[in-house]
N, C-alpha and C positions, 0 to 999 in steps of 0.2 A: 595446362593451357595458359598462355601469357597474353595479356592485353597490352601491347606495346604502344598503342595509340593514345592511351590515357583518357579516352572518351568516357569510360565507365566511372572513373573517379571524378572526372569533371562534372558529370551528370549528378553523381552522389553529392558532391560539394555544393553545387548550385541548388539542388532540391532541399538539402538540409539547411542551407543558408536561408532560402526563401521560407522554409518551415519555421524559422525563427523571426524573420522580418515581418511576415504577414500577420501573425498574432500581435506584434507590437503595433502595427498600423491599426488593427482592430481596437485595441485598448485605448488608442489615442483618438479614436473616432473617425479615422480616415476612410474606413470601409463602409460607413453608414451607421445608423442608429441601431441600438439593441433591437432584435427582432427581425432585422433585415436578413435576406438570404445570405447565408455564410458568415453572419456576424454573431460572435459569442457574447461580447461585452458591449461594444459600441461606445464606451467612454471609460474614463479612468475610475470613476466611482464604482461601476459594476465590476471592474477588474480587481479593485481593492477588496470589495465584498467577497469575491471568489478567493482571493489570496487569503483572506481571513478565515474562510471556510477550510482551507488546506493547512492553516496554521492557527487553530482555535486557541492555542495556548498563548498567543500574542494579543495584546490590546490593539485597538484600531490604529493608533499612531505607529506602532511597530509593524503592523501588517502593511501600512502604507510605505514604510521604509523597505520592507522585504519586497514589495511590489516594484518599487523603484530600482532596487538592486537587481532583481530578476530581469527587469526590462532593459537596464543598462547592459547586463551580461548578454542578453539575447540580441541586442543591437550589435554589440561587438562581435559575438560569435557569427551572426548572420553575415555581416559585411566581410569579416576575415575569411569565412568559408567560401563565399562567392568569389572573392578576388584571389584566394589561395595564399593568404599571408599567415605565417606561423601555423600552418595547417595541422601539423601533428599535435601541437599543444592545444590549439583551439578545438579540434575535434574531440580530444580527450576531455576537455572542460565541458563541451556540449554534452558528451555522454554522461558525465557525472551530474550535470544539472538536470538532465531529463530523467536520470535514474532517481534522483532525490524527489523530483516532481512526481514521478510515477508511483514511488513508494508512499509519498504523502497522500496522493489520490486514493491508493488502495486502502490505506489505514483510515482515512477520514471520510471517504465517500463510498467505500466498498471495493472489493477485489476486482469487480468487473469494470470499474470506472476508467482505469488507465488503458483498458483494452477496447473501450469505445472510441478511442483516439489512438493514433500511432505512437504513443509515448515511448513504449519500449522498443519500437522499430527505430525511433530516433536514437535511443541509447545504443542499440546495436549498430546503426549506421555510423555514429560517431566513433564507436570502438573499432569498427572495421577500417574506417578512414584513418584513424590515428596509427594504424599498423602498416600503412602503405609506405614504401620506401622513397618514392619519388612522385611528386605532384606536377605532372605535365599541365600546361595551360594555366600556370599560376605565377604569382609574384615570387613564391619560393623557388620555382624552377628558373625564373628569369634572373634572380639574384644569386642562384647557386646554394641557397639555404636548404640544407638537408636535415636540420634539427627539428 
């Protein structure tokens, strides 16, 4: 069966992209304070605390750097996935980032932790998306970029 309309990959791109953007908004406090409905961190400090939990071998300063790098990657991945720019490469990067995140959760929080959230679903979604040949409804399609 072939989906020639491109709607399925568009929905996957947008859902995955928003799945990166919304947590960034959470850690920047844009979704409300910690404890509000649907808010995990509520501010940068709580997010760095969580990052340090997943990277206990780093001191607080390096955990802050890792949190900043992860946030930057998530912003770039989210925007690029939503608009469909360099989709193949970005989707693969997203899959690798979420795989690393999920493995870290499993090691430092317990095997069930990454399954309480769709961490490995994001890994799979990024992997599937990176294998698609053409991204309709995207900047890539508009510019003819197939790499």
